[in-house]
Structure formats: structure tokens, C-alpha cells
C-alpha positions in Angstrom: 13.4 2.4 -20.1 11.3 5.4 -21.1 11.2 8.1 -18.4 8.1 10.3 -18.3 8.7 13.5 -16.3 5.7 15.1 -14.6 5.4 18.7 -13.4 2.4 18.0 -11.2 0.6 15.1 -9.6 -1.7 13.2 -12.0 -5.4 14.0 -11.5 -7.1 11.1 -9.7 -10.5 12.5 -10.7 -9.5 11.8 -14.3 -7.7 8.5 -13.6 -10.6 6.7 -11.9 -13.0 7.0 -14.9 -10.1 5.8 -17.1 -9.5 2.8 -14.7 -13.3 2.0 -15.0 -13.2 2.1 -18.8 -10.0 0.0 -18.7 -12.0 -2.7 -16.8 -14.2 -3.1 -19.8 -11.5 -3.9 -22.2 -10.2 -7.4 -22.7 -7.2 -8.4 -20.6 -4.0 -9.2 -22.4 -2.4 -12.6 -22.0 -0.7 -13.1 -18.6 2.6 -13.7 -20.5 2.7 -10.1 -21.9 5.4 -7.8 -20.6 4.8 -4.9 -18.3 5.3 -1.4 -19.8 9.0 -0.3 -19.7 8.3 3.2 -18.4 9.0 5.2 -15.3 7.1 8.2 -14.0 9.2 10.8 -12.4 8.0 13.9 -10.5 10.4 16.5 -9.0 9.7 19.3 -6.5 7.5 17.1 -4.3 6.8 18.7 -0.9 4.5 17.7 2.0 1.6 19.9 3.0 1.6 20.1 6.8 -2.2 20.1 7.0 -2.5 17.0 4.9 0.2 15.2 6.9 -1.6 16.1 10.2 -4.9 14.7 8.7 -3.2 11.5 7.6 -1.6 11.1 11.1 -5.0 11.5 12.8 -6.7 8.9 10.6 -4.0 6.4 11.0 -3.2 6.9 14.6 0.3 8.5 14.4 1.4 11.3 16.7 1.7 14.8 15.2 5.4 15.3 14.5 7.6 16.7 11.8 8.8 13.2 10.9 6.9 11.5 8.1 5.5 8.1 9.1 7.1 5.5 6.8 3.8 4.8 5.2 3.0 8.4 4.4 5.1 8.7 1.1 2.9 5.9 -0.3 0.0 8.4 -0.6 2.3 10.8 -2.5 3.3 8.1 -4.9 -0.3 6.8 -5.3 -1.3 9.1 -8.2 1.8 8.2 -10.2 1.1 4.5 -9.5 -2.5 5.0 -10.8 -1.3 6.8 -13.9 1.2 4.0 -14.7 -1.3 1.2 -14.2 -3.9 2.9 -16.5 -1.5 3.3 -19.4 -3.0 1.9 -22.6 -0.3 -0.8 -22.8 -0.7 -2.0 -19.2 -1.7 -5.6 -19.5 -4.4 -5.8 -16.7 -7.4 -3.7 -15.8 -6.8 -1.8 -12.6 -10.2 -2.5 -11.0 -10.3 -6.0 -9.6 -6.6 -6.3 -8.8 -5.7 -7.4 -5.3 -3.0 -5.8 -3.2 -1.3 -8.8 -1.6 1.8 -7.4 -0.1 3.7 -4.2 0.7 7.3 -3.7 1.7 8.6 -0.2 2.7 12.2 0.6 3.5 13.1 3.8 5.2 16.9 4.5 4.9 16.7 7.6 7.2 14.0 9.7 8.8 12.1 11.8 6.2 11.1 15.2 7.5 8.4 17.8 6.8 9.9 20.7 4.8 12.2 18.6 2.6 11.9 18.6 -1.1 12.0 15.3 -3.1 11.7 13.6 -6.4 9.3 10.7 -6.7 9.8 7.9 -9.3 7.4 4.9 -9.9 7.8 1.9 -12.2 6.4 -1.7 -12.5 8.5 -4.8 -12.7 8.8 -8.5 -11.9 5.8 -10.0 -13.7 5.5 -13.6 -12.4 3.0 -16.4 -12.0 0.9 -16.9 -8.9 -1.2 -19.8 -7.9 -4.4 -17.7 -8.5 -3.2 -15.8 -11.6 -0.3 -13.3 -12.2 1.4 -10.9 -9.9 3.8 -8.0 -10.3 5.4 -5.2 -8.3 4.9 -1.5 -8.3 8.1 0.1 -7.1 8.0 3.7 -5.8 11.1 5.6 -4.6 11.6 8.9 -2.9 14.9 10.7 -3.5 16.3 14.1 -2.4 15.5 16.8 -4.9 16.5 15.9 -8.5 20.3 16.1 -9.1 21.3 15.7 -5.5 21.8 12.0 -5.5 20.3 8.9 -7.2 20.1 6.9 -3.9 16.5 6.6 -2.5 15.9 7.6 1.1 12.6 5.7 1.0 11.4 2.8 -1.2 8.0 1.0 -1.4 7.3 -2.2 -3.2 3.6 -3.0 -3.6 2.7 -6.5 -4.9 -0.5 -6.9 -6.8 -2.4 -10.0 -8.0 -4.4 -10.2 -11.2 -6.8 -13.1 -10.7 -7.3 -15.5 -13.6 -5.5 -17.8 -15.9 -3.8 -21.0 -15.0 -0.8 -19.4 -13.1 1.7 -21.7 -11.5 2.1 -21.6 -7.7 4.7 -19.2 -6.6 3.1 -17.7 -3.4 4.5 -18.7 0.0 2.6 -21.2 2.1 0.4 -19.6 4.6 1.7 -20.2 8.1 0.7 -18.6 11.4 3.4 -16.6 13.0 1.9 -16.7 16.5 -1.3 -17.7 18.3 -3.8 -14.9 18.5 -2.9 -13.6 22.0 -3.6 -9.8 21.5 -1.5 -7.0 22.9 -4.4 -4.7 22.1 -7.9 -4.7 20.7 -9.0 -1.9 18.4 -12.5 -0.8 17.3 -12.4 0.1 13.6 -15.3 2.5 12.7 -17.5 1.9 9.7 -16.4 5.2 8.0 -12.6 4.5 8.2 -12.6 3.7 4.5 -14.1 7.0 3.6 -11.8 8.9 6.0 -8.7 7.2 4.7 -9.8 7.8 1.1 -9.9 11.5 1.9 -6.3 11.6 2.9 -4.9 9.0 0.5 -6.9 9.6 -2.7 -7.6 5.8 -2.9 -11.4 5.9 -3.6 -11.8 2.3 -4.7 -15.6 1.7 -4.2 -14.9 -1.4 -2.1 -13.8 0.9 0.7 -16.5 3.6 0.6 -19.9 2.2 1.2 -21.6 -1.2 1.8 -23.6 -0.9 -1.4 -20.6 -0.2 -3.6 -18.6 -2.9 -1.9 -21.4 -5.5 -2.4 -21.1 -4.8 -6.2 -17.6 -6.3 -6.0 -18.6 -9.3 -3.8 -18.0 -8.0 -0.3 -20.6 -8.1 2.5 -19.7 -4.6 3.6 -17.1 -1.9 2.9 -13.5 -3.1 3.7 -10.6 -1.1 5.2 -7.7 -0.2 3.0 -4.8 -2.5 3.4 -2.4 0.4 3.7 -4.6 1.9 6.4 -4.3 -1.4 8.4 -0.5 -1.4 7.9 -0.2 2.3 8.9 -2.4 1.7 12.1 -0.1 -1.2 13.1 3.1 0.8 12.4 1.6 3.6 14.6 1.5 1.2 17.5 5.4 1.0 17.4 6.0 4.7 17.6 8.9 5.4 20.0 10.4 1.9 19.4 11.4 2.2 15.8 15.0 2.7 14.6 15.9 5.5 12.1 16.4 3.0 9.3 14.2 -0.1 8.9 12.1 -2.2 6.6 8.4 -3.0 7.4 7.1 -5.8 5.3 3.5 -6.9 5.3 1.4 -9.6 3.6 -2.3 -8.9 3.4 -4.6 -11.8 4.3 -8.4 -11.5 4.9 -10.0 -8.1 4.4 -11.3 -6.1 7.4 -15.1 -5.9 7.0 -16.3 -2.6 8.4 -17.1 -1.8 11.2 -14.8 -4.3 12.9 -13.0 -5.2 16.1 -9.5 -6.3 15.5 -6.8 -7.7 17.8 -3.1 -6.6 17.4 -0.3 -9.0 18.4 3.4 -8.3 18.4 6.6 -10.0 19.6 10.4 -9.6 19.3 12.2 -11.7 16.7 15.6 -13.4 16.9 17.3 -10.6 14.8 16.2 -8.0 17.4 13.3 -6.9 15.1 9.6 -7.2 15.5 6.9 -9.4 14.1 3.2 -8.4 14.3 -0.3 -9.6 13.2 -3.7 -8.1 13.0 -6.5 -10.5 13.7 -10.3 -10.7 13.6 -10.9 -10.2 17.4 -13.9 -12.5 17.3 -12.3 -15.5 15.6 -8.6 -16.4 15.0 -8.3 -15.3 11.4 -5.5 -13.0 10.3 -6.0 -9.8 8.4 -2.3 -9.1 7.9 1.1 -10.4 9.0 4.3 -8.3 9.1 7.8 -7.8 10.3 10.0 -4.8 11.1 13.7 -5.2 10.6 16.4 -2.7 11.4 18.9 -1.9 8.6 
């Protein structure tokens, strides 16, 4: 594997035009391999103001512990850089984020210094095309240890081709009996874009979302996951995995219902529903390590 070491975070203002141009090129065959490259950036620290802004947008309390979803926004520019490489087989625009699994091995605190590394792997068929994983890991500063304290696996789907079915059957985890109902404002896509750097046009404005086939702007999947995780504050162990599968998009503005219950392994399961009709936006589990 080729390791590309970075001294600063890639510029998203440069990567988005590159991603748009990449969407104009012809997609390679779904059987092509993913690039055998890993992006590594050392000396990563967290800006307290940025963390506070993220916490406010996602519903977390203001503390010195990073929410488990927060390092995802630190890794996002490296993910973008990797997926806009010239030998990456799929155009970035149009891909669908179908699942995300985050494992926190211990609490991650403001003031620590880390190394980030990002790679892509596990190219495989899906009943609607081809899917693959973007793996992001947070380690103590370079040289201290090679064991991640935090890991994120984002699964993306490229639609198209004849892909064989490999996705799990869609089953309902529970009836839509909400523990809470949340109003999601119409500008949450723009507000989350400000703190995450994810300025995909489907999240920013109804007009730009319609160009991609949506009736209105849609909430980021990672905002929805973070908002659900915030509802568990005070009940989470120090080390756990939170695993989510994204279902139907949250069309903005929205009213959503949140449902949660204990599982047999002393963990949690949860769902986010359309509050007006029983259709799930996401389904997830929290499992202690």
C-alpha cells in the first residue's frame, strides 16, 4: 500500500470542483480495483470553537469529550481527497452513503494530538450496483502506538451495473412508537455543512437538491446519526460501537420520531422515523465493547 503523508488538511474548496469534473468522466467497470493508497495526517488537534459549534448543531452538550461522531468531520477532507484521486473508479457526486459504523475504544478528549489515516477497501457487489468502505482511523500522535482509539467505516453505494444482491433484507426493528418527536429546521443542511465541510448541493437548498432528483434539501445522514447519538448522552459506556444503516432521506423541513429500546446484550437499538407516516430514516445499534 502506498502511504501519502499530509502536513495539512486537504482544501475542500479545491476538492469540490475536482469532484464535479470527475462526475463528467466515464465510470470505470465495477470490477476495477480500488486505489491501494492510504492518506495519513499527523499533528491533528481539535479547535474548541469548532467543537462547540458542532455540538450545538447536533444537539450534544458542551464538554471536553469529543462526541463519537465528531472525528468523522476531521477525516472528511482526507476521504474527499482519496475519492477524487484520478484512479478512483467512481465519480464522487451521485454516490449514496448507505451505512456508517463508528467504534470508540476510549473517550477522546479536547487537547489531545492525533494522527488520522484514511483508506478505501472491500469493493463488493450490491443489488443496486457496487459498494465499498471508506475506513478512517484516529491514533495517538504518530509513533506512540499503531492501535486506533477511534475507527469509522462508511459504506458507499455506486448505483449502476448489474450488481448481485449482497445487501441485507430490510426488516423493521420495532413499531414506530416514539420516545420523542423532533422538529428538524429547513436550514439544518446548511448549518451542518458549515461545521462538517460537507457541502453536497443536495443538502444546501431546495433548488440544488431538485437538480439531483429530491423534492427539497435533505439532512446529512451523519447529522441524523449524531442527533440520535446525542439523545443517549449520560447513558453511553466509555468504549462502544454505534452502527447505523441509512434508509429514507429526511426531506427538510421535517418532523421526525425517535424510538429506542434495550437489546438482549445490554446495548441499545434505535430508529429515526418520519413522524407523519411509519417510514424509517435510519436504524442503528449501540454495543458496548
